[in-house]
C-alpha positions in Angstrom: -13.9 -5.8 18.1 -13.4 -2.3 17.5 -16.7 -0.4 16.6 -16.6 3.4 15.3 -18.8 5.4 12.9 -17.3 9.1 12.6 -14.3 10.6 10.9 -13.0 12.0 14.5 -13.7 8.5 16.0 -11.5 7.0 13.2 -8.7 9.2 13.4 -8.4 8.1 17.4 -9.2 4.5 16.7 -7.0 3.8 13.8 -3.7 4.2 15.6 -4.7 1.8 18.2 -5.9 -1.0 15.6 -2.9 -0.6 13.9 -1.0 -1.1 17.4 -3.0 -4.2 18.1 -2.6 -5.5 14.6 1.7 -6.0 15.8 0.5 -8.4 18.4 -0.1 -11.9 17.5 -2.0 -12.7 20.7 -4.9 -10.5 19.4 -7.4 -11.1 16.7 -8.7 -7.2 15.9 -11.8 -7.3 14.2 -13.4 -3.9 12.7 -16.8 -2.9 12.4 -17.9 0.5 10.9 -21.6 1.8 11.5 -21.2 4.3 8.8 -22.6 7.2 10.8 -20.5 9.3 8.4 -19.5 8.1 4.8 -17.1 9.9 2.8 -15.6 11.8 5.6 -15.2 8.3 7.6 -13.7 6.4 4.5 -10.9 8.9 3.7 -9.4 7.9 7.3 -9.8 4.4 6.7 -7.7 4.7 3.4 -4.9 6.9 5.0 -4.0 4.2 7.6 -4.8 1.3 5.6 -7.5 -0.4 7.9 -9.2 -3.6 6.8 -12.8 -3.3 7.5 -14.7 -6.5 8.2 -18.1 -5.2 8.5 -19.7 -1.9 7.5 -23.5 -1.5 9.0 -24.1 1.4 6.2 -26.4 3.2 8.4 -25.9 6.7 6.8 -29.3 8.0 5.4 -30.9 11.5 4.1 -32.2 13.3 7.0 -31.0 10.7 9.7 -31.8 11.6 13.3 -30.3 10.6 16.7 -33.2 8.2 16.9 -32.5 6.4 13.7 -28.9 6.2 14.3 -29.5 4.5 17.8 -32.3 2.1 16.7 -30.4 0.9 13.2 -27.3 0.3 15.0 -29.0 -1.7 18.2 -30.7 -3.8 15.3 -27.6 -4.4 13.0 -24.9 -5.0 15.6 -27.0 -7.8 16.9 -26.3 -10.4 14.5 -22.4 -9.2 14.1 -22.1 -9.5 17.8 -23.9 -13.0 18.0 -21.4 -14.1 15.1 -18.2 -12.9 16.4 -18.7 -13.1 20.2 -15.8 -10.6 20.6 -14.1 -10.9 24.0 -14.2 -7.1 24.3 -15.8 -4.5 22.3 -13.8 -1.3 21.8 -15.9 2.0 21.5 -14.4 5.6 21.3 -15.6 8.9 23.1 -19.0 10.0 22.7 -20.7 9.7 19.7 -24.1 8.2 19.2 -22.5 5.3 17.5 -20.5 4.8 21.0 -23.3 5.0 23.2 -25.6 2.7 21.0 -22.7 0.1 20.2 -21.9 -0.2 24.0 -25.6 -0.9 24.8 -25.7 -3.3 21.9 -22.8 -5.2 23.6 -24.2 -5.0 26.9 -27.4 -6.6 25.6 -25.0 -9.1 24.6 -23.3 -9.7 27.9 -19.9 -8.6 26.1 -17.6 -6.7 28.0 -17.1 -3.0 26.5 -13.6 -1.0 26.6 -14.3 2.8 26.3 -11.6 4.6 24.7 -11.2 8.4 25.6 -13.1 7.7 28.7 -14.3 10.4 31.5 -14.4 13.6 29.9 -17.3 15.6 31.5 -19.0 19.1 31.4 -21.6 17.9 33.9 -24.3 19.9 31.5 -26.4 17.0 29.7 -27.1 19.3 26.9 -23.6 21.0 26.1 -22.5 19.5 24.1 -25.5 17.7 23.2 -25.7 14.6 22.5 -22.3 14.0 23.4 -22.1 14.3 27.1 -25.1 12.0 27.7 -23.5 9.6 25.4 -20.4 9.3 27.1 -21.7 9.5 30.4 -24.1 6.5 29.5 -21.2 4.8 27.9 -19.1 5.0 31.3 -22.1 3.4 33.1 -22.0 0.0 30.6 -18.2 0.0 30.2 -16.0 -2.8 32.0 -12.7 -0.9 31.3 -11.9 2.8 31.0 -9.1 4.4 28.9 -8.9 7.7 30.3 -6.8 10.6 28.6 -5.5 12.2 31.5 -5.8 12.1 35.3 -8.6 14.6 35.3 -10.9 12.3 33.2 -10.1 9.3 35.6 -11.1 11.6 38.7 -14.4 12.9 36.7 -15.0 8.7 36.5 -14.3 8.3 40.1 -16.8 11.3 41.1 -19.3 8.9 39.6 -18.2 6.0 41.8 -16.3 4.3 38.9 -12.9 3.2 40.3 -12.4 -0.4 38.6 -10.3 -0.9 35.5 -9.2 2.7 34.8 -6.0 3.3 33.0 -4.5 7.0 32.3 -3.2 6.4 28.8 -2.7 9.7 26.9 -4.9 10.4 24.1 -4.5 8.3 20.9 -5.0 11.5 18.6 -1.3 12.4 19.3 -0.3 9.0 18.3 -1.8 9.7 15.0 -0.4 13.2 14.7 3.0 11.5 14.9 2.0 9.7 11.4 0.3 12.2 9.5 2.3 15.7 10.1 5.6 16.2 7.9 7.5 19.3 7.1 7.7 18.0 3.1 3.9 17.3 3.3 2.3 18.6 0.1 -1.4 19.4 0.5 -3.9 17.0 -1.7 -6.7 19.4 -1.7 -6.7 21.3 -4.9 -8.3 24.3 -2.9 -5.5 24.2 -0.3 -2.7 24.0 -3.1 -4.3 27.4 -4.5 -3.8 29.3 -1.4 -0.6 31.4 -0.6 0.5 31.2 2.9 3.5 33.2 2.1 3.7 36.3 4.3 0.3 35.7 6.1 -0.9 34.8 9.7 -3.3 31.9 8.5 -5.9 31.0 11.0 -7.4 27.7 10.7 -11.4 27.8 11.6 -13.8 24.8 12.2 -17.2 25.1 13.6 -20.2 22.8 13.2 -21.5 21.7 16.4 -25.3 21.1 16.7 -25.4 23.6 19.8 -23.6 26.3 17.7 -26.3 26.0 15.1 -28.1 29.3 14.1 -27.4 32.4 16.1 -24.1 31.1 17.7 -22.9 30.1 14.3 -23.9 33.6 12.6 -21.9 35.3 15.7 -18.8 33.2 15.1 -19.0 34.4 11.2 -19.4 37.8 12.5 -16.2 37.6 14.6 -14.3 36.1 11.8 -15.3 38.9 9.4 -14.0 41.3 12.1 -10.9 39.7 12.8 -9.7 39.5 9.0 -10.6 43.2 8.5 -8.7 44.5 11.5 -5.5 43.2 10.1 -3.7 43.3 6.7 -1.9 39.9 7.2 -4.5 37.6 8.7 -6.2 35.4 6.3 -8.8 32.2 7.4 -9.1 29.0 5.9 -12.7 27.3 7.1 -13.0 23.7 5.7 -17.0 23.9 5.8 -18.5 21.1 7.5 -21.2 19.0 5.1 -24.3 19.7 7.2 -26.5 21.9 5.2 -27.4 23.9 8.1 -24.0 25.0 8.7 -23.1 25.4 5.0 -26.0 27.7 4.2 -25.0 30.2 7.2 -21.3 30.2 6.5 -21.5 30.7 2.9 -24.0 33.5 3.0 -21.9 35.4 5.8 -18.4 34.7 4.4 -18.0 33.9 0.7 -17.6 37.1 -0.6 -14.7 38.0 1.6 -11.4 37.5 -0.5 -9.5 36.9 2.9 -11.6 34.2 4.0 -10.9 30.9 2.0 -13.9 28.6 2.3 -13.1 25.0 1.4 -14.8 21.8 1.2 -14.1 19.3 4.2 -10.6 17.7 3.9 -9.0 14.5 4.8 -7.3 14.0 8.1 -3.4 14.4 6.6 -4.6 17.8 5.1 -6.2 18.9 8.3 -3.4 17.9 10.3 -0.5 19.5 8.2 -2.7 22.9 7.7 -3.0 22.9 11.4 0.9 22.4 11.8 0.9 25.7 9.4 -1.6 27.9 10.9 -0.7 30.9 13.3 -3.8 29.8 15.5 -6.8 27.8 15.3 -10.3 28.9 16.1 -13.0 25.9 16.8 -15.7 24.2 18.2 -14.4 20.8 17.8 -13.1 18.7 20.7 -10.4 16.7 18.9 -8.4 20.0 17.7 -8.3 21.2 21.1 -5.9 18.0 21.7 -4.2 18.0 18.6 -3.3 21.7 17.8 -1.0 22.2 21.1 1.2 19.3 20.0 2.1 21.5 17.0 2.8 24.5 19.1 -0.6 26.2 17.9 -2.9 28.2 20.4 -6.6 27.2 20.2 -9.4 29.7 20.7 -12.4 27.4 21.8 -15.9 29.0 20.2 -17.8 27.1 22.9 -19.3 28.0 26.3 -18.2 24.9 27.8 -15.4 22.6 27.2 -15.0 19.3 28.5 -11.0 19.5 28.2 -10.7 21.4 31.2 -6.9 20.5 31.8 -6.3 22.3 28.4 -7.4 25.2 29.9 -5.3 24.6 33.0 -2.1 23.9 31.0 -2.9 26.9 28.9 -2.9 25.5 25.4 -6.4 26.7 24.8 -8.6 29.9 25.5 -12.1 29.5 26.0 -14.2 32.2 24.2 -17.9 31.3 24.0 -19.7 32.2 20.8 -20.5 36.0 21.1 -18.8 38.1 18.3 -17.3 40.6 20.9 -15.9 37.7 23.1 -14.3 35.8 20.6 -12.8 39.0 18.7 -11.3 39.8 22.2 -9.5 36.7 22.6 -8.3 36.4 19.1 -6.9 39.9 19.0 -5.2 39.2 22.2 -3.2 36.4 20.4 -2.7 38.7 17.5 -1.1 41.4 19.3 0.5 40.2 22.4 3.7 38.0 21.4 4.2 36.9 25.1 0.7 35.6 25.6 1.0 33.9 21.8 4.2 32.4 22.8 3.2 31.3 26.3 0.4 29.4 24.8 2.5 28.0 21.9 5.2 26.7 24.3 2.5 25.3 26.9 2.8 21.5 27.4 0.2 19.3 25.8 -1.6 17.6 28.7 -2.7 14.9 26.4 0.1 12.7 26.3 3.3 11.8 24.3 1.9 9.8 21.2 2.4 6.4 23.0 -1.2 6.0 24.3 -2.3 2.9 21.8 0.6 1.2 23.5 -0.5 1.8 26.9 -4.2 0.6 25.8 -3.0 -2.5 24.3 -0.6 -3.3 27.6 -4.0 -2.5 29.7 -5.9 -5.0 27.5 -3.5 -7.8 28.4 -3.4 -6.8 31.8 -7.1 -7.1 31.8 -7.5 -10.5 30.5 -4.5 -11.8 32.6 -2.1 -12.4 29.6 0.8 -10.4 30.6 1.9 -8.3 33.5 
């Protein structure tokens, strides 16, 4: 049983579900928690995934507490009915931790996809760092994207059933990015990319709400005002606090295109056509390097240290002057830009889902 509830989880779990469906020995059951709603359904539709259960937990003004308790209560009868051999969860969402805990209470094994990412600061990112750390304590099998992630687990005395697989998001890119792709978003269709270096921006993390997001917006304004050919496309998250700040500070600038959230195909192809990416997202740090696109990370910490070491991302923080300095470096220094664009993505070759399925067979003793 695969359980997930947010759009980023869906993007990374759908390729694995498709791979499992190719094996007659596996009965694959899919359960959504509904932590996200519209944004999640877009991904499900694109990958043509059949959903068996949906908890529909999303509600106005939901909190981490209500998400956790609702999932614990609603997963119990489903787990009792299905009694899966293993429950697969992904990454670091509240859905992942709560579902892992629910499975543990039923004494059902847990497989953790994208295991071993750490900042070692329990409040950055919040609540993700603690979600994934607690999920690791519960999990019986760990699918680590990189060797560095494996070492993080071993530092916590977790040694058994760790498989280094690459990241399934690279598998997804192999499906979604196409040279002849036509955008579905009417807002994207109306934007001209000709003769411009377009910067893709995403920023919505909890720890960046308020002053940090304001600093990010100030940096964006300074960057587009400094270069005649630089423009920005910013798909703005549905969180009202994000939209309020971003709209107030950026909507009047004609070189900054604020658009509604877009589906995964539009996002991946927009990313592939961008000059560089500025983001506080985790997934884009993994995705963009596969398209040869440098990434400036709008966070003070990243659990994806191997990307920094590989030279595919720059960690800029959230202060206006620091962001501006790093982005201007990539705009003005062609050698530095090419170094980042050509750096090898440390997150794998697009075959992570196959390796995870092989590891599952090994775990259950079905195949060598």
